[in-house]
N, C-alpha and C positions, 0 to 999 in steps of 0.2 A: 377234487371232491372223491372222496371215501365213505363208504357207511360205518367205517368202524374207527373216523378219528381223519384231521388231517394231517398232509405232511408238516413237519417239522417246519419246515422252511415257511407256511401257511398260514394265513389270517385268517379266522372262522368270522363267516358274518352272515346277516339273512339280508335279503334285497326287497325293498318294498316297491312296486310299480306302481305310480298314477296312471290312469287315464286322462285321455285329451286328445281323440279325434287321430287325425295324420300326426299332430304333434308328437304322439310315440315313435315318431321314427327317431326323434331326439334320444329317447332309451336304447332304443335299438345300436345308436353311436356308442354310447355311454356302457351298456351290455359288451359290445363287439371292444372295445379297449379293454376291460376290466378282465374279458377272458383273454382275451391276447397277452396281459399281464402275467396274469397265471400266479398272482401271488397271495389272491383270496382263495378261500374256500367257501361255496355258496352251499351253505348248511338249510336254508327256505329260504321261499319265494312267496311274498304274498301280490297278488295283482288284479285290476280292477279294470275293466273294459279295455281299452286300447294295452292298458299293462298286462292285462290275462292274457291276451293273444302273443304279445314276445314272452310274457311269463310259458305258454304251452309251448311255442317255438322253441325258444331257449332247451325246454327239459325232450322233447323229441329228437333235437339234434342231437343234446347229449346223449343221448342211449345211445344213438347211431353213430357217433363218434369222438365223445369226448368235447374238448374245450372247441377244437376246431370243427366239431362235428355240428354244434350249438350257432358256431358262430356263423358258419353257411348255411343253416337252418333259415337262421333269421334273415340274412340277405334274401335267399330262396322266399321267404314269407311277402318280405316289405317289398319285393319286385313283384312278386304276383298281386300285390295290390295296386301296384303302379300298371301292371297291364290289363288289371282288370278295371282300370280307370281311364283307361288311353279312349273311349268310347263314349264317358261319361258328359250330358249335356253341358255340366259345370267344368268350366274352363278359363284359364285367363285371357283375358281380351290382347288383342295384338300388341294395344298402347300400354298395356300393363307389363308386357311382356319387354317392350322396347326402353319402360322406364325402370328393370328391374323391382317390380312389386308385387309380391307373392298372393298378393290379395285375389280373390276370386270375386268377389263383392259386386264387381260392375259389369258380372258377366248374366246373358239374359237367364241361361238355365239355373244360377244361383238366384237371382232377384224370384224366378217364377218358384223355384223351391222354397225359398223364405216364407213370400206369401202363402202358399201350399198348408206351411207346417205350423203356422197360427191361424189358421182360420180352419181349418178341419183335421178330425182327428186320423190317424193313419186307419183306423176301420173306415171312413169313407175315403180318404184321397189315395190309398193303397189297398183295394180289396184283397188282391191274390197275395200279399204279404209277402212283396218282393223285396228280400235282401242279398244283392250280387255281395256282399261281405262273407254272410254265410258262404256261400259258395267257393270262396277263398278259402275260408281255413277249414272247410270241411278236405278239400281237397289238396290243402297243405297239410295238414297235422294230422298225425295217426297216435288216433288217442287211447290208443292198445300200449301203444310205449309210454306214452305220457303217465298213463296209471300203476305201469309197471314200474318206473322210476324208482331205483333205490339209494340213489345218491343225494339228493335232497328231496326237501320237503315242499308241497305246492299246495298254495291255498287260492280261491280264485272268490272274490265277494260279490253278492246280487243282494240289491234289495226287493223284500216281501214286501208287493202290492198292499196287499189286503191288511198288514200290520204293522207297515212302515219299517219293520227291524229288518237289520243287516242278516245276511245266510251267509255263512264262510263254509264252502264247500272243500271239504278233505280230498285227499287225492285220489282214493279210490274212486268216489262221487263225479270226477271232471270228464264231462263229457262234450260233444258240442252244444247241447243243449245250456249247458251252464256259460260256456263262455260267452255264449250269444246272449243269456240273459247278464251278466255281466256288462255287455255291450249296449244292452238296451232301452236308446232312448223316449220316452212314451211318447215326445211328440212327433217321431218319424216313424218308428214301429210298435207294431203288436208288443203288448207284454208276452214272455217266453214263460210255457206251461211248462214245470218238470212237477211231475208227480201230481196233477190236477192242481198246483199254486201258483199263480202268475207273479212273473218277477219283472223288475226294472233294472235297470242301469245302476251296480252297486256302489259308484260316485256319492250315490244320497247315503249311505250308511256308513262308506268308509272309502275313501280314495288315497291308499288302501288301507286296508284293516292292518294294525301291526299288533293287534293284543294276540294271534295264533302264535305267534314265534316267544311268546312269554310262556305257553302252556308247552309246549311241542318241541321245543329246544332249548339248551341250557346254553345258548350263545346269546351274549348281554349286550353285541354290538349289530345293530338295525340301520341299514345304507338307503335312507326314502331318496329315490330319485323322483325329483318333484317336476312338473310340466305345467302346473297350476300356479300362478303365484300367487302368494299370501296379500302381497303390498303392491297395489297399482296406485301411482299419481294421478290426483284430479277430478273432476267430476267428467262421468261419463255423460255423453248429452246425443248422441245418434239412438236410434231403436235398437241396433244392433249392438251397439258400444256397452249401452246398461243392459241387454239381455246378458249381453257376454261377463258383465260383472257382476251380474244375479248367480250365472251359473258357476264363475269361480269362486264366489263367498258360500255358495251354497255347497259345492264340492269340497272345498277345504274344510268347513263347517266340522265335521266328524273327525278331521285329521286332528285338528287344533284341539278338540276333547281329549284326544288322546295323549297330546302333548301336553296338556295342563294337568292330567294324572301323570303322567311319566315327570313332571317337574314337581309336582306333589309329593310323590313318594321319596322323589330324592333329596328332597330338602327335610324329611320326615328323618330318611336313615342318615344325612348330615347333621343334625341335631343330635340325633344317638337315640330318637325316639322309636326308631324301628331297627332291627339287626337285617342284615345282608342277607341271614339263614331265612326269615320270614317273609322279605318282599326283595325285588329284582333291583340293581344299580342301573339302569339301562343307560348305557353308553349310547346316543344318538347320533350319526353322522347324515350330513345330505349331500345331494349333488343337484342343483336347480337350474331351471333356466331362464330364472328370472333376466338378466343381460340380453339374453341372447332373443327371448322372446319378445320386449318390453316393446318391439316395434311392431309385430304381425298383429295382422286382423284376425279375429276372431271365424270369420268366412274360411279362413286357409286352412282350418282344422277339419275341412272335409274336401281338401284338395287330394287328389292323390297321384298328379305330376312328378312322374321319377326324379328331375332335375331339383325338386322342391324336397322330396324324399332324400334323397342324398344328402340335401344343403343340412335338413334337420340332423340327418345322419352322421357328417362330418362335425355338426357343433357340439356333441353328444359326444363325438371322441375326444375333442379339447376339451372340454368341460371335465371329463372321466381324469386326462391326463394331469390336467390342474388341482386337481383331488387326490391322486395319487401322490403328485410331488409335497405338496403341500401336508396332507394329513394322513397317508398311508402309518407311518410309524405312532400315530396316536388309537389306531384299531388296537381294543384290547387293554388299552391304558387309560384314556378318559374321553368322552365326549367330545364333537368337534360342533357339534351347533349350541348355540346359548340359546336356551329355550324360551330363559325371562325376555331374553330381547325379542324373539318372534309373540310372544304374550302379551308385550307391552311396548310393540318396535318402534325402533326410531325411523324420521326420515329416507327415503328412500336414497337421497341423493347421498347418504352418509354411507351407502355400501360400496366397498370396493369390486370390482366383477373382476374375474381370475384374468391373470395376463393374456393368455392363450386364447383364450373366447376373446377378450377384446382384439387383439390383433387381430383373430379370423375375422370379424365381424368387419374392421377397418379395410382390410386390404382384400378381401373378396372381390372378385369384380362381378360388377350388377350384370346377370343372366339374361342376352339379349334376345336368344331364341331358346326355347323349352326341349330339353331333348326326349324322344318321350322311349318309355321301354316295353 
């Protein structure tokens, strides 16, 4: 990655990182594998919530030591998340550990947390505005280095509480408060004020935002790392399942609007009604966690157990390996996401999961004891 253009052996690409709590460790694994592979030149990154945290960790590490520095910093960041979570009251029960179930919804701590977040505002339930994750981000990320990075552009999204509109923060504006605003779930945390304006989680306005790429870079290949499934079969029945599906639909709605806009412009270009010089013919790519996450409960999004984070990382690395093998040659030539299928989706059962991810899921032994970091 260079400011004056990529190496001839590399392909230029923009990276879009979704949020999803601890499930962002899947994105860590994807990034780790892409950086290890070394054939992609990251021109710009757009991140929301956990995606924003992965983004600033990657950029901080890149400034310190290039691709290997970025991989090391991502590992350090998620290790710090796990260390911070060791004393959390929300942990898997011994029975869930024995069964290899990653859910924490049977934990008394989670049950209490769930009741409190539904019944009380964070202004009442958390009067001291305590956010342990803020301490992790502050201790692990050097925001002076993040703002100074010249190798790639960085965009982080948050939602303006007063207007309901997305705010995309440019590289020179990114601070600790911006990252925490991007990850501010209003049921759990107070709004984060920046210059007197309150902000909530960026997922409400863009999870993540793709449009900054089209104005700030000349690269027409965005790669979306998606951890919130668009399709989920069946009708949710429990209160937690219903709320989880509502969140998935809400946090994907802005992304689907951008999909529609890209598909519409591509259609007009293909019909000769627009020229490439007037509009961008975007070639969209995606690495998703649909197959890997379909059996994970919503409660696992707040689990910071190191064994679980490692599990998600390994899933991400395998998904990235699949994508590189199957789609790397398409970068710079044609899209690998069928937008029409996403906007008018076929049944999930017709989807064919990547062979490495499937093999990993099938062959990985069930964890009978949690490793603590």
